[in-house]
ZAMI-789901 format. One line per 3 residues: their letters; for each residue x, y, z of C-alpha. Coordinates in nm, 4 decimals, padded with zeros to 6 digits, always signed. Example, Ala and Ser with C-alpha at 12.3 -4.5 7.8 and 13.67 -1.06 7.14 Angstrom:
REM residues 2
as) +01.2300/-00.4500/+00.7800 ~ +01.3670/-00.1060/+00.7140 $
//
This chain:
REM residues 461
xxx) +07.9335/-07.3187/-00.7777 ~ +07.6095/-07.2201/-00.6123 ~ +07.3265/-07.4545/-00.6004 $
xxx) +07.0736/-07.3854/-00.8653 ~ +06.6936/-07.3962/-00.7624 ~ +06.4742/-07.5554/-01.0150 $
xxx) +06.0909/-07.5005/-01.0070 ~ +05.8221/-07.7083/-01.1914 ~ +05.5826/-07.5297/-01.4358 $
xxx) +05.2889/-07.5723/-01.1971 ~ +05.4715/-07.4288/-00.9047 ~ +05.5883/-07.1259/-01.1300 $
xxx) +05.2382/-07.0673/-01.2459 ~ +05.1100/-07.0784/-00.8860 ~ +05.3780/-06.8296/-00.7861 $
xxx) +05.2833/-06.6015/-01.0725 ~ +04.9184/-06.6240/-00.9833 ~ +04.9713/-06.5441/-00.6211 $
xxx) +05.1953/-06.2412/-00.7107 ~ +04.9618/-06.1009/-00.9795 ~ +04.6356/-05.9050/-00.9341 $
xxx) +04.4787/-06.0700/-01.2468 ~ +04.2070/-06.3179/-01.1634 ~ +04.3004/-06.6544/-01.3089 $
xxx) +03.9944/-06.8461/-01.4154 ~ +03.9741/-07.2102/-01.4820 ~ +03.8295/-07.3657/-01.7941 $
xxx) +03.5053/-07.4522/-01.6127 ~ +03.4609/-07.0909/-01.4939 ~ +03.5347/-06.9511/-01.8425 $
xxx) +03.2837/-07.1900/-01.9811 ~ +03.0284/-07.0853/-01.7104 ~ +03.1002/-06.7253/-01.7870 $
xxx) +03.0444/-06.7693/-02.1523 ~ +02.7227/-06.9519/-02.1091 ~ +02.5964/-06.6717/-01.8679 $
xxx) +02.6800/-06.4034/-02.1430 ~ +02.4955/-06.6149/-02.3922 ~ +02.2008/-06.6357/-02.1630 $
xxx) +02.1982/-06.2607/-02.1199 ~ +02.2192/-06.1898/-02.4922 ~ +01.9140/-06.4208/-02.5444 $
xxx) +01.7339/-06.2861/-02.2498 ~ +01.7811/-05.9368/-02.3785 ~ +01.5695/-06.0283/-02.6974 $
xxx) +01.2731/-06.1493/-02.4802 ~ +00.9879/-05.8894/-02.4705 ~ +00.7416/-06.0968/-02.2581 $
xxx) +00.9079/-06.0546/-01.9264 ~ +00.9005/-05.7746/-01.6813 ~ +01.2821/-05.6873/-01.7430 $
xxx) +01.2119/-05.6952/-02.1143 ~ +00.9054/-05.4663/-02.0971 ~ +01.0931/-05.2411/-01.8771 $
xxx) +01.3929/-05.2325/-02.1296 ~ +01.1395/-05.1738/-02.4081 ~ +00.9902/-04.8754/-02.2016 $
xxx) +01.3241/-04.7378/-02.1492 ~ +01.4292/-04.7913/-02.5034 ~ +01.1017/-04.6126/-02.6434 $
xxx) +01.1455/-04.3415/-02.3905 ~ +01.5100/-04.3039/-02.4999 ~ +01.3919/-04.2925/-02.8767 $
xxx) +01.1354/-04.0377/-02.7988 ~ +01.3708/-03.8089/-02.6059 ~ +01.6243/-03.8509/-02.9013 $
xxx) +01.3532/-03.7610/-03.1385 ~ +01.2463/-03.4617/-02.9344 ~ +01.6182/-03.3576/-02.8896 $
xxx) +01.6571/-03.3741/-03.2704 ~ +01.3473/-03.1554/-03.3136 ~ +01.4716/-02.9142/-03.0565 $
xxx) +01.8166/-02.9054/-03.2320 ~ +01.6587/-02.8414/-03.5545 ~ +01.4320/-02.5648/-03.4023 $
xxx) +01.7328/-02.4108/-03.2388 ~ +01.9400/-02.4222/-03.5591 ~ +01.6510/-02.2605/-03.7474 $
xxx) +01.6079/-01.9936/-03.4689 ~ +01.9953/-01.9330/-03.4746 ~ +01.9760/-01.8767/-03.8522 $
xxx) +01.6898/-01.6268/-03.7814 ~ +01.8771/-01.4526/-03.5037 ~ +02.1898/-01.4503/-03.7184 $
xxx) +01.9984/-01.2810/-04.0047 ~ +01.8319/-01.0369/-03.7687 ~ +02.1695/-00.9648/-03.6222 $
xxx) +02.3163/-00.9017/-03.9598 ~ +02.0176/-00.6857/-04.0645 ~ +02.0425/-00.4853/-03.7305 $
xxx) +02.4148/-00.4386/-03.7845 ~ +02.3738/-00.3282/-04.1562 ~ +02.0838/-00.0903/-04.0099 $
xxx) +02.3130/+00.0450/-03.7492 ~ +02.5932/+00.0918/-03.9920 ~ +02.3560/+00.2779/-04.2336 $
xxx) +02.2273/+00.4921/-03.9498 ~ +02.5819/+00.5767/-03.8341 ~ +02.6770/+00.6500/-04.1954 $
xxx) +02.3713/+00.8782/-04.2367 ~ +02.4358/+01.0611/-03.9152 ~ +02.7703/+01.2120/-04.0526 $
xxx) +02.7593/+01.5798/-04.1179 ~ +02.8849/+01.5494/-04.4738 ~ +02.6220/+01.2741/-04.5459 $
xxx) +02.3528/+01.4968/-04.4067 ~ +02.4770/+01.7780/-04.6141 ~ +02.4736/+01.5464/-04.9107 $
xxx) +02.1212/+01.4335/-04.8300 ~ +02.0093/+01.8056/-04.8140 ~ +02.1582/+01.8732/-05.1481 $
xxx) +01.9911/+01.5548/-05.3038 ~ +01.6644/+01.6904/-05.1478 ~ +01.7268/+02.0313/-05.3047 $
xxx) +01.7936/+01.8575/-05.6380 ~ +01.4793/+01.6423/-05.6114 ~ +01.2888/+01.9701/-05.5158 $
xxx) +01.4080/+02.1535/-05.8036 ~ +01.3269/+01.8743/-06.0468 ~ +00.9850/+01.8426/-05.8901 $
xxx) +00.9341/+02.2246/-05.9136 ~ +01.0009/+02.2016/-06.2833 ~ +00.7441/+01.9217/-06.3228 $
xxx) +00.5075/+02.1177/-06.1125 ~ +00.5503/+02.4259/-06.3384 ~ +00.4701/+02.2228/-06.6431 $
xxx) +00.1770/+02.0448/-06.4749 ~ +00.0447/+02.3930/-06.3492 ~ +00.0543/+02.5376/-06.7125 $
xxx) -00.1306/+02.2244/-06.8391 ~ -00.3939/+02.2609/-06.5541 ~ -00.4551/+02.6237/-06.6349 $
xxx) -00.5313/+02.5524/-06.9933 ~ -00.7545/+02.2644/-06.8904 ~ -00.9290/+02.4787/-06.6440 $
xxx) -01.0070/+02.7586/-06.8802 ~ -01.1721/+02.5037/-07.1259 ~ -01.3590/+02.3556/-06.8453 $
xxx) -01.4785/+02.6943/-06.7130 ~ -01.5930/+02.7973/-07.0675 ~ -01.7971/+02.4592/-07.1123 $
xxx) -01.9510/+02.4962/-06.7703 ~ -02.0235/+02.8731/-06.8295 ~ -02.2108/+02.7689/-07.1302 $
xxx) -02.4126/+02.5186/-06.9427 ~ -02.4801/+02.7612/-06.6606 ~ -02.6170/+03.0377/-06.9020 $
xxx) -02.8507/+02.7758/-07.0519 ~ -02.9597/+02.6637/-06.7127 ~ -03.0332/+03.0302/-06.6082 $
xxx) -03.2442/+03.1062/-06.9110 ~ -03.4491/+02.7792/-06.8408 ~ -03.4717/+02.8874/-06.4803 $
xxx) -03.5945/+03.2325/-06.5698 ~ -03.8556/+03.1004/-06.7944 ~ -03.9715/+02.8440/-06.5217 $
xxx) -03.9691/+03.1101/-06.2628 ~ -04.2032/+03.3473/-06.4515 ~ -04.4628/+03.0447/-06.4878 $
xxx) -04.4129/+02.9723/-06.1122 ~ -04.4610/+03.3268/-06.0251 ~ -04.8045/+03.3417/-06.2129 $
xxx) -04.8935/+03.0285/-06.0479 ~ -04.7949/+03.1539/-05.6942 ~ -05.0118/+03.4710/-05.7560 $
xxx) -05.3073/+03.2729/-05.8262 ~ -05.2491/+03.0376/-05.5203 ~ -05.1860/+03.3436/-05.2963 $
xxx) -05.5257/+03.4951/-05.3965 ~ -05.7039/+03.1784/-05.3277 ~ -05.5023/+03.1267/-05.0013 $
xxx) -05.5794/+03.4887/-04.8929 ~ -05.9580/+03.4322/-04.9310 ~ -05.9201/+03.1118/-04.7304 $
xxx) -05.7114/+03.2920/-04.4645 ~ -05.9649/+03.5594/-04.4210 ~ -06.2296/+03.3006/-04.3518 $
xxx) -06.0135/+03.1052/-04.1195 ~ -05.9127/+03.4335/-03.9463 ~ -06.2645/+03.5193/-03.8546 $
xxx) -06.3279/+03.1625/-03.7337 ~ -06.0251/+03.1682/-03.5295 ~ -06.0949/+03.5139/-03.3829 $
xxx) -06.4393/+03.3834/-03.2579 ~ -06.2732/+03.0796/-03.0949 ~ -05.9803/+03.2822/-02.9470 $
xxx) -06.2405/+03.5224/-02.7852 ~ -06.4333/+03.2275/-02.6418 ~ -06.1012/+03.0491/-02.5126 $
xxx) -05.9927/+03.3751/-02.3612 ~ -06.3115/+03.4191/-02.1649 ~ -06.2933/+03.0632/-02.0455 $
xxx) -05.9196/+03.0983/-01.9626 ~ -06.0051/+03.4207/-01.7648 ~ -06.2758/+03.2338/-01.5643 $
xxx) -06.0387/+02.9374/-01.5048 ~ -05.7509/+03.1836/-01.4064 ~ -05.9742/+03.3501/-01.1414 $
xxx) -06.0622/+03.0059/-01.0047 ~ -05.6963/+02.8991/-01.0109 ~ -05.5817/+03.2319/-00.8525 $
xxx) -05.8311/+03.1962/-00.5627 ~ -05.7232/+02.8275/-00.5069 ~ -05.3511/+02.9545/-00.5105 $
xxx) -05.4365/+03.2280/-00.2535 ~ -05.6006/+02.9741/-00.0201 ~ -05.3100/+02.7256/-00.0827 $
xxx) -05.0543/+02.9936/-00.0009 ~ -05.2462/+03.1121/+00.3038 ~ -05.2632/+02.7344/+00.4317 $
xxx) -04.8942/+02.6896/+00.3575 ~ -04.8037/+03.0174/+00.5380 ~ -05.0170/+02.9032/+00.8314 $
xxx) -04.8439/+02.5727/+00.8379 ~ -04.5009/+02.7307/+00.8077 ~ -04.5872/+02.9644/+01.1127 $
xxx) -04.7053/+02.6577/+01.3079 ~ -04.3924/+02.4800/+01.2182 ~ -04.1803/+02.7814/+01.3214 $
xxx) -04.3861/+02.8141/+01.6528 ~ -04.3265/+02.4451/+01.7322 ~ -03.9530/+02.4704/+01.6519 $
xxx) -03.9277/+02.7860/+01.8757 ~ -04.1228/+02.6019/+02.1421 ~ -03.8927/+02.2890/+02.1105 $
xxx) -03.5865/+02.5073/+02.1239 ~ -03.7033/+02.6754/+02.4333 ~ -03.7964/+02.3527/+02.5935 $
xxx) -03.4417/+02.2175/+02.4959 ~ -03.2782/+02.5255/+02.6419 ~ -03.4787/+02.5011/+02.9494 $
xxx) -03.4213/+02.1335/+02.9973 ~ -03.0448/+02.2016/+02.9432 ~ -03.0580/+02.4837/+03.1987 $
xxx) -03.2379/+02.2431/+03.4465 ~ -02.9851/+01.9697/+03.3760 ~ -02.7069/+02.2213/+03.4432 $
xxx) -02.8645/+02.3204/+03.7590 ~ -02.9304/+01.9589/+03.8696 ~ -02.5462/+01.8892/+03.8047 $
xxx) -02.4481/+02.1912/+04.0143 ~ -02.6967/+02.0653/+04.2912 ~ -02.5456/+01.7138/+04.2601 $
xxx) -02.2082/+01.8564/+04.2929 ~ -02.3184/+02.0771/+04.5958 ~ -02.4924/+01.7565/+04.7370 $
xxx) -02.1741/+01.5443/+04.6923 ~ -01.9698/+01.8108/+04.8517 ~ -02.2136/+01.8205/+05.1366 $
xxx) -02.2186/+01.4447/+05.1712 ~ -01.8412/+01.4547/+05.1816 ~ -01.8479/+01.7180/+05.4475 $
xxx) -02.1143/+01.5248/+05.6408 ~ -01.8985/+01.2041/+05.6302 ~ -01.5974/+01.4017/+05.7583 $
xxx) -01.8195/+01.5631/+06.0280 ~ -01.9695/+01.2265/+06.1199 ~ -01.6366/+01.0621/+06.1507 $
xxx) -01.5090/+01.3591/+06.3738 ~ -01.8365/+01.3417/+06.5825 ~ -01.8046/+00.9705/+06.6068 $
xxx) -01.4503/+00.9977/+06.7461 ~ -01.5715/+01.2679/+06.9871 ~ -01.8729/+01.0570/+07.0816 $
xxx) -01.6699/+00.7596/+07.1409 ~ -01.4367/+00.9576/+07.3754 ~ -01.7548/+01.1121/+07.5496 $
xxx) -01.9045/+00.7635/+07.5771 ~ -01.6020/+00.6176/+07.7299 ~ -01.5827/+00.9236/+07.9794 $
xxx) -01.9706/+00.8906/+08.0462 ~ -01.9347/+00.5207/+08.1085 ~ -01.6675/+00.5669/+08.3504 $
xxx) -01.8432/+00.8462/+08.5173 ~ -02.1709/+00.6237/+08.5265 ~ -01.9630/+00.3366/+08.6731 $
xxx) -01.8192/+00.5495/+08.9283 ~ -02.1644/+00.7057/+09.0228 ~ -02.3063/+00.3542/+09.0198 $
xxx) -02.0335/+00.2323/+09.2556 ~ -02.1145/+00.5291/+09.4820 ~ -02.4865/+00.4511/+09.4585 $
xxx) -02.4076/+00.0985/+09.5462 ~ -02.1827/+00.1945/+09.8289 ~ -02.4367/+00.4236/+09.9473 $
xxx) -02.7145/+00.1547/+09.9364 ~ -02.4740/-00.0672/+10.1219 ~ -02.4092/+00.1835/+10.3725 $
xxx) -02.7881/+00.2527/+10.4187 ~ -02.8778/-00.1273/+10.4152 ~ -02.6065/-00.1842/+10.6998 $
xxx) -02.7521/+00.1056/+10.8837 ~ -03.1023/-00.0202/+10.8420 ~ -03.0078/-00.3672/+10.9346 $
xxx) -02.8414/-00.2606/+11.2441 ~ -03.1876/-00.1131/+11.3453 ~ -03.3894/-00.4225/+11.2476 $
xxx) -03.4179/-00.7610/+11.3890 ~ -03.1971/-01.0387/+11.3033 ~ -03.4486/-01.1939/+11.0536 $
xxx) -03.4751/-00.8719/+10.8672 ~ -03.1107/-00.8245/+10.8660 ~ -03.0504/-01.1807/+10.7098 $
xxx) -03.3074/-01.1009/+10.4294 ~ -03.1532/-00.7728/+10.3662 ~ -02.8103/-00.9279/+10.3591 $
xxx) -02.9230/-01.1709/+10.0912 ~ -03.1009/-00.9167/+09.8808 ~ -02.7996/-00.6826/+09.8990 $
xxx) -02.5657/-00.9630/+09.8105 ~ -02.7985/-01.0717/+09.5142 ~ -02.8182/-00.7219/+09.3934 $
xxx) -02.4422/-00.6774/+09.4169 ~ -02.3823/-01.0060/+09.2513 ~ -02.6316/-00.9050/+08.9746 $
xxx) -02.4723/-00.5677/+08.9228 ~ -02.1314/-00.7303/+08.9165 ~ -02.2268/-00.9781/+08.6632 $
xxx) -02.3743/-00.7104/+08.4369 ~ -02.0621/-00.4999/+08.4735 ~ -01.8426/-00.8043/+08.3849 $
xxx) -02.0672/-00.8749/+08.0743 ~ -02.0418/-00.5154/+07.9734 ~ -01.6709/-00.5020/+08.0331 $
xxx) -01.6285/-00.8288/+07.8292 ~ -01.8464/-00.6836/+07.5469 ~ -01.6349/-00.3711/+07.5492 $
xxx) -01.3013/-00.5708/+07.5514 ~ -01.4320/-00.7743/+07.2513 ~ -01.5178/-00.4689/+07.0524 $
xxx) -01.1922/-00.3143/+07.1585 ~ -00.9995/-00.6214/+07.0370 ~ -01.1910/-00.6403/+06.7111 $
xxx) -01.1085/-00.2765/+06.6349 ~ -00.7509/-00.3198/+06.7362 ~ -00.7261/-00.6257/+06.5204 $
xxx) -00.8801/-00.4476/+06.2258 ~ -00.6480/-00.1498/+06.2715 ~ -00.3447/-00.3898/+06.3041 $
xxx) -00.4619/-00.5583/+05.9724 ~ -00.4765/-00.2410/+05.8012 ~ -00.1458/-00.1220/+05.9304 $
xxx) -00.0037/-00.4617/+05.8324 ~ -00.1458/-00.4356/+05.4808 ~ -00.0012/-00.0822/+05.4376 $
xxx) +00.3246/-00.2089/+05.5581 ~ +00.3081/-00.5013/+05.3239 ~ +00.2305/-00.2694/+05.0247 $
xxx) +00.5133/-00.0395/+05.1167 ~ +00.7564/-00.3304/+05.1266 ~ +00.6300/-00.4477/+04.7823 $
xxx) +00.6615/-00.0932/+04.6384 ~ +01.0220/-00.0601/+04.7947 ~ +01.1015/-00.4040/+04.6322 $
xxx) +00.9612/-00.2958/+04.2883 ~ +01.1673/+00.0227/+04.3062 ~ +01.4772/-00.1679/+04.3920 $
xxx) +01.4004/-00.3997/+04.0944 ~ +01.3301/-00.1144/+03.8696 ~ +01.6441/+00.0693/+03.9765 $
xxx) +01.8585/-00.2474/+03.9205 ~ +01.6872/-00.2937/+03.5851 ~ +01.7522/+00.0793/+03.4800 $
xxx) +02.1079/+00.0389/+03.6019 ~ +02.1682/-00.2713/+03.4056 ~ +02.0022/-00.0947/+03.0937 $
xxx) +02.2373/+00.2025/+03.1331 ~ +02.5411/-00.0205/+03.1603 ~ +02.4249/-00.2151/+02.8439 $
xxx) +02.3631/+00.1220/+02.6619 ~ +02.7122/+00.2397/+02.7666 ~ +02.8661/-00.0842/+02.6340 $
xxx) +02.6686/-00.0647/+02.3080 ~ +02.7817/+00.3101/+02.2833 ~ +03.1427/+00.1963/+02.3303 $
xxx) +03.1022/-00.0769/+02.0751 ~ +02.9431/+00.1415/+01.8324 ~ +03.2315/+00.3942/+01.8575 $
xxx) +03.4701/+00.1092/+01.8140 ~ +03.2809/-00.0098/+01.5049 ~ +03.2718/+00.3429/+01.3670 $
xxx) +03.6478/+00.3847/+01.4451 ~ +03.7208/+00.0434/+01.2576 ~ +03.4818/+00.1374/+00.9751 $
xxx) +03.6588/+00.4763/+00.9272 ~ +03.9918/+00.3072/+00.9237 ~ +03.8518/+00.0675/+00.6578 $
xxx) +03.7096/+00.3546/+00.4606 ~ +04.0480/+00.5418/+00.4669 ~ +04.2275/+00.2317/+00.3592 $
xxx) +03.9643/+00.1883/+00.0733 ~ +03.9976/+00.5528/-00.0236 ~ +04.3617/+00.5090/-00.0559 $
xxx) +04.3154/+00.2128/-00.2608 ~ +04.0662/+00.4003/-00.4730 ~ +04.3105/+00.6857/-00.5209 $
xxx) +04.5859/+00.4613/-00.6379 ~ +04.3420/+00.2763/-00.8728 ~ +04.2177/+00.6097/-00.9914 $
xxx) +04.5799/+00.7138/-01.0735 ~ +04.6333/+00.3742/-01.2615 ~ +04.3000/+00.4291/-01.4501 $
xxx) +04.4001/+00.7856/-01.5467 ~ +04.7325/+00.6576/-01.6824 ~ +04.5567/+00.3683/-01.8747 $
xxx) +04.2939/+00.6246/-01.9903 ~ +04.5627/+00.8472/-02.1312 ~ +04.7235/+00.5554/-02.3199 $
xxx) +04.3876/+00.4323/-02.4384 ~ +04.2946/+00.7804/-02.5486 ~ +04.6141/+00.8216/-02.7497 $
xxx) +04.5589/+00.4848/-02.9110 ~ +04.1948/+00.5774/-02.9732 ~ +04.2888/+00.9047/-03.1334 $
xxx) +04.5328/+00.7400/-03.3661 ~ +04.2643/+00.4790/-03.4627 ~ +04.0150/+00.7536/-03.5107 $
xxx) +04.2529/+00.9448/-03.7444 ~ +04.2930/+00.6298/-03.9415 ~ +03.9261/+00.5509/-03.9516 $
xxx) +03.8452/+00.9197/-04.0519 ~ +04.0859/+00.8920/-04.3402 ~ +03.9174/+00.5633/-04.4447 $
xxx) +03.5776/+00.7091/-04.4037 ~ +03.6779/+01.0160/-04.6175 ~ +03.7851/+00.7918/-04.8978 $
xxx) +03.4649/+00.5877/-04.8851 ~ +03.2559/+00.9035/-04.8602 ~ +03.4164/+01.0505/-05.1732 $
xxx) +03.3555/+00.7232/-05.3713 ~ +03.0001/+00.7227/-05.2536 ~ +02.9384/+01.0903/-05.3337 $
xxx) +03.0831/+01.0369/-05.6828 ~ +02.8370/+00.7333/-05.7423 ~ +02.5327/+00.9481/-05.6052 $
xxx) +02.6319/+01.2396/-05.8375 ~ +02.6844/+01.0110/-06.1430 ~ +02.3334/+00.8483/-06.0771 $
xxx) +02.1648/+01.1892/-06.0297 ~ +02.3189/+01.3248/-06.3443 ~ +02.1998/+01.0161/-06.5240 $
xxx) +01.8401/+01.0964/-06.4245 ~ +01.8689/+01.4507/-06.5363 ~ +01.8737/+01.6215/-06.1912 $
xxx) +02.0543/+01.9460/-06.1095 ~ +02.3810/+01.8267/-05.9456 ~ +02.5508/+02.1656/-05.8954 $
xxx) +02.4475/+02.1764/-05.5226 ~ +02.5573/+01.8185/-05.4778 ~ +02.9197/+01.8857/-05.6401 $
xxx) +02.9621/+02.1806/-05.4016 ~ +02.9756/+01.9290/-05.1151 ~ +03.3215/+01.8111/-05.2289 $
xxx) +03.4646/+02.1555/-05.2972 ~ +03.5540/+02.2555/-04.9352 ~ +03.7527/+01.9373/-04.9053 $
xxx) +03.9675/+02.0404/-05.2002 ~ +03.8694/+01.7444/-05.4415 ~ +03.8039/+01.9699/-05.7353 $
xx) +03.5369/+01.9309/-05.9953 ~ +03.3791/+01.5979/-06.0618 $
//
């Protein structure tokens, strides 16, 4: 028999606690937890703390939002009722309009209108007869009043005629006197007007003459100004031509001066060489004459002459050297300037070649880029065409499916339309019977309304 392992209660509970995820609390921990919950419950009722005030604000905000939400829900419910009512009214109106748009309903309405017109015509005939009788009585009454007024007017006109004759006689006498007075005043005013007219005419003639003179002066001044302006323009044009000729002459002078300067420089160099050679010959002649003279003179004179000749020769040599040095400096300066200009032109030529090379490389790179872009665009177009072809094939298949579905839907719709037409026909017959009965009850002519049903084979109503 195997040995039996016995565990104590505490050991078993410890093992259970260690194997379970539940947190096992002691009595002290449970008591602390309970006290903590009681403290939180009591603290929740306090309103004089920051947390309590915050909770009150949150609670008040929540209550306000709930009240606003209830109001919004109430408004939404009312708006929904209104929208539902409007939708129903619009649906009813649309149904009525669709019902009224039927050909047979339109025919019925036209027949109802004809029935109403006939009834109204009968009423108008009766009203017209009554009006004719009334107008005859009224015309007779007003004719009587008119004749009485005419008689009173004739009597009054005779009295007024006699009174007008008397007033005309008095007025004629007064007019004769006024005419004589007015004639005298008119004659005086005409005489005065004639005198004033002659004065005004004279002033006008003088003013016209002065104005013509002023106009003539202005025209002369304008002509003079135009002539001066024309002459000034001609002088300016001549000056411009002279300036052009002067500039051309100056340019030619500059070219001639440059050419003459080069020729003069050549002649100067040749002349200097010639002068130097002549001077050398003169010096040699002087030396020869001096030597010959010295041979004929005493020793003292020979020594003095030797010194003078030597000093003269040294002076001439020094001047020749200074002149040669000056000429050499000028030549070096000109050569340096010419070399600088040539170096500058060479540098500019190198820079231009460099820019040309850079521009050629740039254009070559752009051409390559454009070729690559063209190739890519062709590839994109080819890809797009392939996609479009696939899309068109899908569209064709989809269109075929739609056409098949459309045939099925059309067949189903036609069956539904036949059923609906039959139902509408039954409703229309019922509605027409009701309208005919109502019109007959009102005493209207319903024969035209009854004819609406006869083409459908419903017989007499």
